[in-house]
N, C-alpha and C positions, 0 to 999 in steps of 0.2 A: 888855618891863618884865624877864622875869625871866633873858630873855637878859643883857642889862646889868647887870643886878642880880649875878648869877655874875661875872660880867668883872672889876665892880667888889670885890665879894668876893677876888675870886682874885687882885686887881690888890693889894690891901691887906694879902692875907694873905703876901707876896710882899713884900712891904715890911718887917714884920715880921720875918719871916725872915729876911733882909738883916741890920736892924739890931738886932737882940736876939739869937738864934744867930747872931753872925756868922761865930765860931769852929766853932762844930762844922759851919756851912754849909761855910762852904766845905773845910772837909774831907770834908766828906760828896760835897762836888760832884767834890774832888781823886780820893773813891774813886769814885766813879761815872763819870768823865768817859769811860773810855774806852764803857762805857756807851753814853752820849753821841753818844760819835762812830760808835760801831757798830750803835747805833740804838737803839729802847726796851730797857728794860729789861722783862723776862717775870718777874715777881714770880709771878703767880699762876694759874701755869700755862698752857699753851698754850690756845689759842683755836680753834673748829670750825673746820674746813676748814685747819688752817693759819694763819690771820691773826691776830691779837694780840688783844688788846680793851683797851677802853680802862684797867682798873685796872691793864693790862699796863704803860700809857704813866706817864711820870715816876712812879713807883713809890716814886722817890728823894724824891720833893718829899708823896705824897700818903699815903702809907701810915704807918704810924705804929710802922716801925724804928727810927726818929731820935728819939733823945734831945729831949726838950722838946713831942713835940707827940700829945701825950693826948690832948687838943682838937680834933682833925685831922677824930675823927670826926664832931660836928654838925658842920664845913663840909662835908665831902666833902656827910655829909646836906644839908645847903644844897643844895649844888652838885647832887645828887641828885634838886632837887626837893621835895626838906622848904621847911617853911615860914623866909620871911623872917625869923622873929622868934625859932626858933631858931638862926638863923644870925648872927642883930646878938647874939644869948646869949654863945654862943660869942666873937665879936670881942673884947667888954670885959670877958669872963675871960682873953685871952689876951693881951691891952693889956694886964691888972693884972700877969697876971702877969708880964711883960716889962720894965714900967719902970725896975726894979731895975739894970738892965742896960746904959740906957740911955747912959752912961757912958762903962764901958766898947767899945763898940761905935764908936763917937765919936772915940776915941781913936784905934783900930786901924784905922778905916773909912779916915784919911786916909794911913795908912801900905799899906794895902791897898787902897788907888784902883784902884793899876797890876793889877793881878793879878786882882783884879774887870771893870777893862774889857776885861780881855784875855779874861779867863775870859767875860763876857758876849759877848764878838765869838764868841768856840765855840759858846756857846749859843745865839745866831743863823742862825747858821752850821746848827747841827746842827739850828736847829728849821724853817729853811728847807727842810734835807734831807728832813726828816721830812714834813713838808708837800707839798715836791713827790711826793715817796712820797706820801702819802695821794690824793694828788692824781689823782696817776697811777693807783693803785689804784680809788679813785672812777672813775675815767673807765672802765676796766679796766671793773670790774662793772657799771656802767652802760653798755658796750658789749655786754658778757655778759647784761645784760637785753633787750638789743634786739634781741641774737642769740634769747636764750632765746625773746621775745616771738615772735619770727619766724615760731619752731617753730609755735608756738602751730598747729592747725588753722582755717585759713579757714572750714572750717563753721561751725566754734563757734563761736557768737557769745554765748550766754549770760554767759557772765566775761568775755568780750570788754574792756568796761570795765576788772574791775579788771586784766587786764592791761597797761594804759593806763594806768593811776592808778600802778600799782605802776613802771612803767616810767621815765612822768613822775618820780617821786618817784627816782628813779637816778637821771634827766637830772639835776632840783633836788640831789641832795649831788653830783655830779658835777660843776653847775655851785658850789656852797656848798665844796665843796672846794680848786675851782678860784681860788675870790675869796678865800677861807683863804690858801691860797700864796701867792697877789701879796702879800694883806696880809703874808703872813713875809714875804716878802719885801721888801718897804715896810721893816717894821721893823726887818727886817738891814741895811738903808740905812739906816738912821737907828744903827743898833747900833752897827755901824760909823765914822760919823761921830764919834758923842759918841765910842767908844775912842779912835781916832788924838785926836784934842782933847784929851783926859784923857791920853796916854801922853805928848803934844808940851808941856800948858801945866804948866810948874813952879810959878806963882803960889803957892798955898798948898794944903795937900793938902785943904781943905774946898772950895775947886772942883777939883781933880782929882774927890774923893771923888763932890761931886756930878755930874759928867760921866761916873762911873763907875756914879752913880746911875744915872744917864741913860742908859746906856748899857744898864744894868742892866734897865732897864727895857721900853727898845727890846728888849731880847735876851727878856724877858717876853714883852711883844706880839708876838713873834714866835714864840718857845712855844704864846703863847694862840694865834694863826694855827693853828700847826701841829696843838694840840689839837683845832678849830675844824674842819680839817682832816681830820682822823682822826676824828673824828663823823658829818664829812661820808661817809668812807670807807666807816662803819660803816653807816650811814646805807645808801649804797648798795646796800652785802652786803644788809641788812635786805630791800629792794625787790628785788636780785637775789635773794633766797629766794623772796620770796614772789612775783615772775614764776614762778618756778622751779613754786612748789606751784600758780600760775595754769593756768602753763601745763599742766603736769599734771596739772590739772582739766579744762585742756581736752580734754590727750589722752586720758585716761582717758573725758573724755563722748566724747570719737572714738573710743576702744577703743572703749563700749558701744557706740553707736553704730552703730559699723563692725559690732559682734558681732552686731546686731542684724541689722541688713542681712547679713552674714554670714549666721546662722540663717536670715532670711527666704529669702535665696537660693538658702539649703541646702533649704529646705522647697522653695521655688520649684523645685528643682533637681526633689524629690524627687518633688514635684505631677508636673512635665512628666512625668517618668520613670517613675509611676504612669499618667499619661494615655498615655502613647511604650503602653507595655506594654501598656495594656488593648487592643491593635489585636493582641497577641499571646498564646500561651499565659504569665501570667506565672510560672506556674514554673518555667518554660524561663529565664527572664530573672533571671541573676544578681545582675546589677549592679544592681536595683532596692535589694534587700535591702541594698547595701553604700549607696546612696543613702539608708536609713532609716536604717542606723546611724550615720553623717553628722552627717543632722539631732541625730542624740541626744545627738552630742559638738558637735557648734554649738551646742542649748540647753543644755547643764552650761556650755559655755563663755561662753555669753549671762549666764546668768546668777551666773559667779565674775567675770564683768567686771560686773556690776553692781554686783557689794559690793565691788569692789576700785574702784570709781568714784563710791560712796558713802562710803569710807575715803577716796579723793582730795581731797575735796568736804570731807568734815570735817575732814580737816589743813588744807586751806588755811585753811580756818574757825578752824580752832583758830588758825593764824600769826597769821593779823587778827588776834583777838581776844587773843593775847598780849600784842600791845603796852602796853609799860610805861614809866616815866621812867630805869629802871637801863635805858641801852640794849643793854648789851651781854647782860643776860642773853631780853631784848628777841630780841639775834641768834643767844644759844642757842637758844629757843625755837620762835625763826620755822626758826630751821636742823632743826630738829629735827622740825616737822609738814611742813618743806617737804620734808625726808629721807623723810619719812613719804607724805604723797605721792607723792612723785617712782617712791618703791618702788611705789605703790600705782598708780601709772601704766604704768607698767615692767610691772606683773603682770597687770594689765587690758591691757595692750598687747601681754602675754606671751597673756594666754587669747583677746581680740580676734585676734589673728594662732590661736590652735585656733580659732580660729571657720571664720577665714577658711578654713585649711587643712581643714577640716571639708568648708566649702563647696567648695572648691576641688573637694574628692574627690569631693562630691556630686555636683558638677558635672561629675569626672573620672566620678562612675559615670552622671548623665546622659548623656554622650556615650558611656559605654559601654553603657547602658541601651538608647539610640537606637541604637547599632553594633549591639545583640541584634536591637534589634527591626526592626533593615534586614537583619538577615541571615534572622531568624525570616520578615520580611517577602518579602524574597528567595525563596528559598525555598518561600515559601508561593504567589509569582508564579511558582517553578519550576514549581509542582507543577498547579497552575491551566495553567501553560504547555502544561505535559506533558496535562491532561484533552485541553486545546484539539488537542493532538497526535493525539489518538488519537481525536477525534471528526471532527477533519480527513481523519486515515484509513481509521475506517470509511462518511466521508458517501463519498470517496473510491472507497471499494470499493463502494459501493452504486447508483455510477453504470455502468447499463450499454450507454447509448448514445454512438454512437462517437465522434468526431473532437474537433466543440467543449467538451460537456460536460463529458469522458471529462478530454479535456485540461489544460481550468481547476479543475477539483476536483482532479484532480492537483498541481497544479502550487502551487495552493494548499496541497493537503497538505505538501508538499516546507517551500513557506515558512514554515506551520508546525513540521514538523519543524527549520528552519532554527532560527525564532526558540525553540526549546525548547532546544538544543545552545548557543547564546550565553547565554539566562535561566539557565539551569546554572550560566556561566562565570564572569557579572556573581556570582550565587550566592553562586559558592566566594570570589570577590573581598570581598564581602559577609562573608564568613565570616572570610577571614584582620583584614582590617578590623575583626573584630568582638574577634578573640581577642588582635591589637594591640592594639584601647581597653582590653580589660582589662590588660595591660601597659602601659599610658600612666603618665605620673608627670607630666605636668604638663597642663591646660587645654587649650594648645594643641595637644597632643600627643594628647591624644584626642578634643578637634573634629577633626581632621586626618583620624583615623583614621572618626568617624563622619560624618564628610564622605565621605572613600570610599566609608564601608558603604553611605551613604545615596544615594549616586551608583549606586552597585552596582545598589540595590536599584530606582533610577526608573528602573536601564536596565534590570533587570531586569523592571519592571513596563512596559515601553515593548515589551519582547520578549512577555512574555503579551501584551498589548493585539495585536501583531502578529499572536502565535499565534492570539490569539481573534479575531482579524479575519479572519484564513486562513480561520480554522478556519469562521467565518461566509460564509463563500465560499464554501468546499468545501460547507455546509450545503445553500443555497442557491441551489448547483446541483446538490445528489441533489433540492431541493425542486422546481427548473424539470424537472430532469428525468422528476420524478412527473407536473409539473402537464404535459409534452409526451406521457407516454404515456398519461394520464388525455383529453388529447385527443384524442392519437391514436384509442387505444380507442372515446372516442365519435364521433370521424367513419367508425373503421370500424365503427360500429355504428351510424350511420345509411346507411353506403352497405351496409349489410347491409342493413339494413332496407328501403333504394331498390331492393336487388337480387331484394324477392322482384317482381317485376312482375307475374308473372301469376294471384296470390293477390290475390281479391277481397275488399274489406274489409279491409283493410291500413294504409289509405291516412291515416288519423289516426294509428295506431301510426307510422306514414314520417313524416310530420308533427312529432309530438312529439321525433322521434330526428335530425331536422334542428336544429327548434329548441336543444333540449340540447347537441348538439353543435357549434351556432353559440356556446352558454354557454362551452361549455369555451373553447372558442378564443380567447375574452374572459377568462377566467380567468386561460389561461398567459400572454395577451401581456403582464396586468400582475403576473404571475410577476417575466414577463420586464425586465420596469419595476423591478420591487425585485431583481431578483439585479441589475440593474447600478449601481442604489446602492449597494449593496452591497458591489461591488468596489470604485467609487469611494471607501467611509469607511476603504481600506488608505492610502488618502493621507493624513491626518490622523490620525495615530497618539496618541488619545487617548481617555482612560475615551468621553466623549459616545459616539464612534464606532462603540464597541463595543457599547451599549448603545443606539448605533441602526440597526447594522445588524441585533441580538436581533432588535428591534423589524418592521426591513421583514423576517428571516426568518420572523419569527413572522409575520405578512399575508403569504408569499409564500406559508406553509404553509396560510396559511388558503385563500388564492387555489388552493392545489395542490388543496386538500381541495373547492374548491368544484367545480374542477374534477372531481373525483373523484365528486362526488355530482351533476354536470352528467351525468355520463358513467354514472353507475351508471340516470339515468332515464333516460340515450338507452340503452342498453345492457337494460332494463325495456321500455324503447320497441320497441327492434329484438325483443327477445323477442317481446314480443306478434305482431310481425308476422313472425315465425320460427314462434311457434309456430299463427296464422294458415296458413301457406304447410304450414308439417307438417299443420295442420288439413287444411284439402287434401288437400295429398300421400295423408297415412292417408287419403282419402278416396278420388283418385283410384287409389291404391295397391287400394285394398280393391274398388273396380268392376273392375281391374281384374284384380285376383285372383279376382273372383266371376269376371268374364267367362272367363278363364283353366279355372274350376272348371267354368264351363256348358259349357266348349270340352270340358273331360278329358270330362267327364261323356256330351257329344254321340258324340264320339269312341270313346269305352269302347261307348258303346249301338252306335255304329257295325260295332265290333268284333264286339262281338257280334251283333249283329243277322246280320252277315255271314258268322259264322264254326257261331254256332249253337254254342257250345262254350261247358260247363257250365261250368268257371273263369269265364272272357270274359263270359259275364253274370251271376256271382254279382260279378264287380269292377265292371259296369257300374251293380249296384246301388250298391254303395258312391260309386261316384264319381256316383250321383245325390243318393245323401244326402249326402257333403260339400260337392258345389255346391249344395245346398237353404240349407247353415249359414251357405258362402259370403254365398251372396244375402240371406240373414236379419240376419247383421253387418255387410255393407256396407250394410244400407241403418241401421243403426243407428249407423257410421261416419262416414253421412250426416248425419244428424238432427244428433250430436257436433259435426261442423264447421261447420255450420247457425250452433248456441248459439257457438259461438268466435264467429263471426265476428257477430253479436250481439251480446256482449258488448267486441267491440273496438271498435263501431261507438255511440263515446263522443268529448266534449272530449277536446279531446289534453292537456290536465291528464289529465283524470283518466286517461289509460293507464296509467300506471305502475302506478295503484290495478287492474284489469283485469290484470296480469300472471300472474298465479297462478290465477286463474278462467279467462281466458282459455288459460294452460298445462295447467290442469285435464281442460277439454274437447278441446285436441289431444291430451295423454295420454289420453283417451277413446277418442278416433276412431282414435287409432294404436293403441291397446286391438283395440280391434276391426277396424282394422286387419290388426291382425297375426293374430287370431281365422278373419280370412277366407285369410291365407296360408296359416295353417294347415287349412282344410280346403279350401283351393286344393293344397296337398301331398298331401293323405288325397285327394282328384281322381288330379289326376295319378300315382299311385302307382298306382290302379285303373286308370286310363285306359292304364299302359304296360305294368300288367299281362294290362290284357284285349286289347291292341294283341301283345303276346308271346304269350299264348293264341290270338289269331285270328291270327297271321301262321305257330303251330305248326299250327293245323288248315290254313290254307293249305297250307302246304308239305306238308304231309301227302299234303292234296286231288291238290296239285300231280304230286306221287307218282307218286300212283296212277293218275293219268291219263296219267303221261308213261310210267307203264310197262304202259299200255291203247294207248297210243298203239306200243310197241314191240313187242306184242303182235300190233300189228294190220302193222304194218311186218313182225314176221315173219311172219304169216301169207299176203300179201302175195310175200310172199316163196317162200315154198313152193307160192302159184299161177301163179308164173310168172319162171321161173330169167334173172331178165330185169337186166347187170350195173349198172343205176340203180336196180332193185329194193334188191341187194344193201346199195349204197352206203347210199342211205338209211333202208337196215335201221339198218346199222352206227349209223349217227347215232343212230339213235332208240333204239338199243342204250345207246349211251353218254350220250346224254340221261336216260333212266330212270335210270342208275347217279348220275351227278349231281343229277337229282333228290333221291335217295335220301336221299343226301349230309345234300342244305341240308335234307331234311325232319330228317336228325336233329340238324343243328346249332341248326335251330328251337325244335324239341324240347327239347335239351339249353339252349339261351338260356331259352325259356320257364319253365324246370324254374327255374334259376339267380335268375332275375328276381321269380319266385314267394317263391323264399324270400328273397330280400335283401327285398320288399317284406315278407314277414312278421316279417323280421325290427327293421322299422323304424316299423312300423304304428302301434305303439304311442306311441312318441315323438314322430311327428309330429304325431298330436296334442295335446300337450302342448306340446311347442315347436317354436322352427325354429332349429337350430343347425346348424354347418357340420358334423356329421354328416349327419343330417335330408339337407341338399343335399346331400351327395356321394351317400350312400343313392342318392337320388333318379337323379341322374344315374347311379349306380351301373345302378341299373332301367333308366333309358332306354334304357342301351348295350347292355342287354340285351337288350329289347325290340325297340331297332335293329336288332339284330345274329340276332335272330330275324328281322324285317321283311324283312333284306337277305337272310337265308338263304331265305326264303318268299320272297323275288323272285324270285333266283337257282333255287330250285325251280320256282319259276313260268315265268322266262326257259326251264329247262333245259326243261320242260311243253311248253313252247308251240315250242323247235327240235325233241321228237321229232316234236310234231302235226305239225311241218309237214314234216319228213321221214316219217314216217307221210303222211301226203296225196302227198309227192311217188310213196313205195312204192304205196300207192292207184291212184292216180291211172296210173301206170306200168302197174300190171295191168289196172286197167278200159279203158285203150288198148287194151291188147295184145287182152285177151279181145274187146272191140270187135272190134275187125281179125278175130279168129276170126268171131265170128258173124258177119260178113261175110261172109266167106270161105263157111263153111256153109249162110250166106241164098241165095247164089249160087250155091254148087253143088245145092242145092233146087232151088234155080229151073232150072237146068238139066236138071235129074233131070228136074224138072215137066215143062218143053219137053217134053223126050223124053217122056214118057208120055204124054205130051199128043199125041204125035202117031199112035198109034196109038188112045188112047181119048179123042176129044172130050171136055174138062171143065172145069168153072169154077177149079179149080184151077191152072190152070197161068196164069192171071189172079195169082190169089191169092199164088201162091210169087215169081211175076215183082212183084208188089208188096211182099211182104213181104220179098225179096231185097233191094227200091229202099229201106226203109227199113232195112232194117242197116246197107245200104253208109250213108245220111245219119248215123241213130247214128254209127254205127264214124267218121263224120268228124268229129261232134260230140265226142267224147269220147275223140278224136286231138288235137281244137285244144285243147280243157279239158285236156288231161293233156299236152299241150305249156307250155302257157301255166300250167299249173302247176309246170313245169319252171322255167322260167321264170321267171316271179312268187316262185315258193321261192328263189331264190337271191337276191332284192330284200330279200324278208322276212328272212332270213337276218343279211343284214347286217343292217339298218335291226335289227335286235332284239339282236346284237352289238354293234353300233355305240352303241343310241341305248335300251337299252332302259331306261336310270335319267331319259332327261330324260323329264321329266313333258310336255313340248309335243310329243313325238316318239310319247307313248302314243297316242292316236289314231290316228295312222297305221299305226305300228304293227300295232295293231288292226287295223287297217281291211283290212293288207294280209295282215295273215295269213289273217283272217277270206275275204279273197279266194281267195287259196290253197283256201284250205277250201269255199268255194265252186264254184271248179271243180273243185278233187276231187273234189264231192258230182255238180256236173255231168258230168262227162267217166265218173262209177262209172254215175251214173243213164243218161245214154248207150248205154254200156257195154252198162246191163241192159236195155234197149228197142231194142238192138241183136240181143240175143241173143233177146229176145222176136218180134223182125224173123224174125231164124234160125229161130226154133223154129213162126212159123207157117209162112214157109217149107215147113218142114220137113211140115207138118202138109197142108198143101196138097199137097206128093208126093206125102205117107201116101195122099188121097184119089185122086190121079192115079191111084197106081199099085192099091186097089185093084180104082178103074174099070178099071183096065185087067184084073186078076187078077179079077174078078169071078168068071170064067167057077171061076174053082178056088177055090169055098168054106174051103173051110179052107185055103188059104195066105191067101186073104180076112180069115178070122178070126185066123190067125196072125199079119194086119200091124194087123187092128184091136187085139187083145189089143198088139202091140208096140207101135202108136201110143200106147194109152192109157196103156201104160206109161210111157211116152217122155211124156207129157204129163208122169201123175204126178212121172217125173223131174225133168220140165220146170218141173212147178211149186215142184219140191224147192226145182229148180236155184234159181229163178227167185227163190225166198221168200229161200233162200241170204245170194243175190249182193245183192238191197234191203239184206238183214239187213248184209252185209261194205258195200254203200254206205255205209252210214247212219250 
C-alpha cells in the first residue's frame, strides 16, 4: 500500500515538475544529461564500500539545489516513510504554487514536445542501463551473500537461520532488482514508442505534447523501475553485509569453538605429557614445561577469542537492529557493524589460530615429551638390560659344573650382553629422535620423531626383556647347578652313610640319609623342569615372559633350597652314621691302643725280667702304669661309643636332631681313644727303652761270654798244639772282638734311646703329634739297633763258643788219646811186673787200660762229631741267625756241638781216670815187686800218693775245663 502510494506521489510530482517548472526543468535536465548518461549523480558523497546511496541517485530531481523545489523535503520525507498526510499537504502546497504558471507551460509544451520526447527516450535508456546495472550489482551482492554464507562454518548452527534469512533477503532483493530492471526495459520500450510517434505525428502540438508526455511518463516509469532496482540492490547489499556479519559471528563462534578445542587439546596434550612424564624423572623432561606454557598461551588466546566472538555477535545484532526506513542509513550502519563483526571475527580467528598454534606447540611439546620420555625409558631399559647382563655374567661365573650347565649359562650371558648392546643402540636412536623432536616445527615432524623414539624405546624394551630373560636363564642354570650339587652332596651323604657297613647302630641314620637323598633328587628334577620353562620363555619376548621366568626362577630356587635342606638332613644323617662309625672306630682304636699298651707293658716286663737291668725295670714299671691308664680310658671310650649307638637308635625323622648328641658321644669316645693312644705311646716309649736296655745288657753278657769262650779256646790251644785248635782259637778271638764291638753299639744305641725318650716323655703324655710319632720311631730305631747289636753280639758269642767247643773237643780227643796210651803203657808195665810178682794189679791195670781205650774212643768220636757239626752250626748261624723259624734249629745244633764237646771232655776225663787207675795198678804191682826193698817201696808209695794227689788235682782241673 505504502509502496503504491509512494509511486503515485512520485508520478504526481514528476507531472507537476514537467508542466509547471518546465523551463527550469529542461535546463536542469540539459545540464545534468551527461550525468544521466554516465550514471547517477553522486552529490551526497561516496557510499560505503564504493557504492552510491539512494540520495546520490536522481539528485537533480530530488534535492533542493533546483529553484522552486523548496517543498521537496516534505515529499522526500513521505518517500522516506513519513506519514501520508504530510505528503498530501506538501502536494497541495505545491499545486497551489504552480497554478499561476500553467498557461506558460502549456504554450511551451507544444514547441518543446519533440525535445521532451527525445529527452524521455534518453532518460528511459539511461534508466534501463541503471536498472540493469543495479540488477547486476544486486545479483553480485546476492552471489557474494551466498558465497559468504558458504564460508560459514558448517559446524556452527546457532545463527545458520539468520544467515539463510540474510541470503534469502539478498536473493529476494536480486529478484526484485531483476524485476525492476524488466519493468524499466518495458517502460523504455513504451517510452521509445511514444517518442517515435511524437516525432512523426505533426497534427497538433497538443497531440505531440501528449505523446511526449506519454513518453515522459514511460521514461519516468522506467526511472522509477531503475530506482526500485537501485533500492533492491541496496537491499541486496544490506543483506550481504548482514550475511557477512552473521558469517563473521559464525566464524567467531567457530574460532571460539576452535580456541576452546585448541585449549582443551593443549590441556589434553599437557595432561598426556604429564602422564607420560610421570613414568620418568619429570625434571629431565624439558618439553613438559613447554607444553605447560602453551596451555597458558592457548588459554589466553581462548579468552580473547571469547571476547571477540561476543563483540562480533553484538555487532551482528546491532546490524540487525539498525534497520530503518532510511535505507542508506541502514546500509551505512549495517556496513559499519558488519565491518566490526568481520574485524572481531578476524581477530577471533587470529586468536583462535594462536590458540591452535599453541595447541600445535603443545602437541609438539607432547610429542617432544613422549620422545624425551621414550629416551629416558629407553635409557632406563638400557640400565635394566645392563643389570640383567651383569646378573647373567655373575650367574655364569657361579656355574662350576662342566659341559651343559656351564655352556647354557655362558650362552645366556652372551645373549644378555648382545641384547644390552642393541638396547644401547636403540637408546641412542631414541636420544637422537628426542633431540630432533625438540627442534620440530610441525606436529607431524614431532610425531615422526616421537614415533621413532617410541619405536626405539619399544625395541630397547624388547632387548631389555631379552636380556632379562637371558639373565633368568643364566640364573636358573645356576640354581639348577646348585640343586645338582645339593642332590649330589645328598647322594654322597647317602653313600657315605651306606659306607658305614661295620658300625652297628647306624641303620636308622642310613635310612634317613637315603630318604633325604631321594628328596633332594626330586627337588633337582623340579628345578630342571622349571629351568626348561625359563628357557622356553625366551621364545616369547614380552613382559609377562619375564615375570613368568622370574617366578619360575624363584620356584627353582625354592626347589634348590629344598634340595639343600634335604641335603643338610642327609648330611646330618650321614654325620650321625659317620659319628657312630667314628665312635666305634674310637672304641676299636682305643682297644687296639690298649692292647698295644698292654703288649708294650708285657714286652717291657719281659725285657726287664730277662735283663734284670735297672733302667729296663724302671721302664717296665712306667709302661705298666701307662698300660693301666690306657685300659681305663679304653673302657670309657667303649662306654661313650655304646651311648652314641643308643642315641642313634631313634625314628629316622628324629635322626637329624640326634646329630649333636651322637657327635658329642663320638667325640668323647674319640677323646678317650686319644688318651688311650697317648698312654700307648708312653708304654711304647718305655717298652723300647726297656728293649734297648735289655739289648744293651744282653750284648754285654754276650761280650762277656764271648770273651770267656775266647779264653777257653786260648787255654785249649795252650794245652794242645793242634792246628784245628789254633784255628778255633783264632775264630773265638775274632768273635770275642766282634761281640765287644756290638756290645759297645748296643750300649750307645740304648743310651741314645734313653735320651730320646727323656726328650719326648712329657709331650707324649699331653698330645699326639708328628714329633711324638717321629720320636717314638726314632726310639724304636735306637732300640732296634741296640737289639740288632745285641743279636750280633750274641751271634758272635755263639760263634766264639762253637770255636771254643771245637778247640776243647780237639784237646779232649788228644788228652783222651794220651790217656789211653798212658793206660796201655801202665798195663804193659803192670804185665811185666806181674810176671815176677803175682798180683791183682795186673788185672786192674788191664781193666783200666781197656776203659781208657773206651773213653778215648768216645772222646775221639765226640770230638770228631763236634768238628763235623760245628761247621754245620756255623753255617746255620751265619746264614739263618735272624730267621726266627731257624732259631730253634740253630740252638739245637749249637747245643748239640756243646753237648758233644762236653761228652768228649767227659770221655777224656774218664780216659785219664782209667789211665790213672792203670798207673795205680802198675804201682801196686811194682810195690809188691819191690816189697823187699822197703825204702824203695816207701818211695814208690810216696810217689804214688803224690801221683794221686796230682791225679786228683789234674782230674779236678780237667773236669773244670770240661765244664
